[in-house]
C-alpha positions in Angstrom: -37.0 35.6 8.3 -39.9 34.8 6.3 -39.0 31.3 4.3 -40.9 33.1 0.9 -39.2 36.6 0.9 -41.8 38.8 -0.9 -40.8 40.7 -3.7 -42.1 43.5 -5.8 -42.1 45.4 -9.1 -43.7 48.8 -10.1 -42.8 50.0 -13.7 -44.4 53.9 -14.8 -46.5 53.4 -17.6 -44.6 54.6 -20.3 -42.0 51.9 -19.6 -44.5 49.1 -19.6 -44.9 46.2 -22.3 -41.4 46.4 -23.4 -39.7 43.8 -21.8 -38.4 45.9 -18.9 -40.2 44.0 -16.2 -39.0 41.0 -17.5 -35.6 41.6 -17.8 -35.3 43.5 -14.6 -37.2 41.1 -12.8 -35.2 37.9 -13.6 -32.1 39.8 -13.3 -33.1 41.1 -9.4 -34.1 37.2 -8.8 -31.3 35.4 -9.8 -28.8 38.2 -8.2 -30.5 37.6 -4.8 -30.7 34.1 -5.3 -26.8 34.1 -6.2 -25.9 36.1 -2.8 -28.4 34.7 -0.5 -29.3 31.2 -1.4 -32.8 31.8 -0.4 -34.6 29.6 -3.0 -38.3 30.9 -2.2 -39.8 34.3 -3.3 -43.4 34.9 -3.4 -45.3 37.8 -4.8 -49.0 39.3 -4.8 -50.3 40.7 -7.8 -53.8 42.2 -8.3 -56.6 40.0 -9.5 -57.1 42.3 -12.7 -53.8 43.4 -13.2 -53.2 40.8 -16.2 -50.2 42.1 -17.4 -48.4 41.5 -14.1 -49.8 38.1 -13.7 -48.3 37.3 -17.2 -45.2 38.3 -16.1 -45.3 36.3 -12.9 -45.9 33.2 -15.3 -43.4 34.0 -17.8 -40.8 34.1 -15.3 -42.0 30.7 -13.9 -43.6 31.7 -10.9 -46.8 29.6 -10.3 -50.2 30.2 -8.4 -50.0 29.7 -4.3 -53.2 30.9 -3.5 -55.0 34.0 -2.7 -54.0 36.6 0.2 -55.8 39.4 2.1 -54.5 42.8 1.6 -56.1 46.0 2.6 -59.4 44.4 3.6 -60.4 41.8 6.2 -63.1 40.7 8.1 -66.4 42.5 7.9 -64.7 45.0 5.6 -63.9 42.2 3.0 -67.5 40.8 3.3 -69.0 44.1 2.2 -66.7 44.6 -0.6 -67.9 41.0 -1.8 -71.7 41.6 -1.2 -71.0 44.9 -2.7 -68.8 43.7 -5.8 -70.1 40.4 -7.1 -71.0 42.3 -10.8 -67.3 42.7 -10.9 -66.7 39.0 -12.1 -66.4 38.6 -15.6 -65.0 35.9 -17.5 -61.3 37.3 -17.1 -62.0 36.9 -13.3 -63.4 33.4 -13.6 -60.4 32.3 -15.3 -58.0 33.6 -13.3 -59.8 32.0 -10.3 -60.0 28.8 -11.6 -56.3 28.7 -12.2 -56.1 29.7 -8.2 -58.3 27.1 -7.7 -60.9 29.1 -6.1 -64.5 29.8 -6.6 -64.5 33.5 -8.3 -67.1 34.6 -5.6 -63.8 34.2 -3.4 -61.7 35.9 -5.0 -63.2 39.4 -4.9 -61.4 41.8 -2.4 -58.0 39.4 -2.2 -54.6 39.6 -4.3 -53.4 36.9 -6.1 -49.8 35.1 -4.9 -47.4 33.7 -6.7 -44.3 32.0 -5.8 -40.8 31.5 -7.3 -38.8 28.7 -7.0 -35.0 29.4 -8.0 -33.6 25.9 -7.9 -34.4 25.8 -11.6 -32.8 28.7 -12.5 
């Protein structure tokens, strides 16, 4: 019933970096779109999962904000305070791409959005 359906993919390590994720996700999205005509999908990716971020961008997904996943409220704020050291140059680049401060991105997941109308 959601406007943007959430998709997920997970590959065993031995199948990573061989193009399987790109092929599988592309075929899946194209076919679900063809069958359902649902045009929008979202995917949530961990901040430090640079390979999945690259996959999303390769397939045409674009940054659509950040969201809470496992932490919220005071637990999220505590995590941020205790893990500021995790902010490195890569995380700063990701935060800039998502138009948020690096401190804000800690403890969240990235949201990507697919618009299938151009497929």
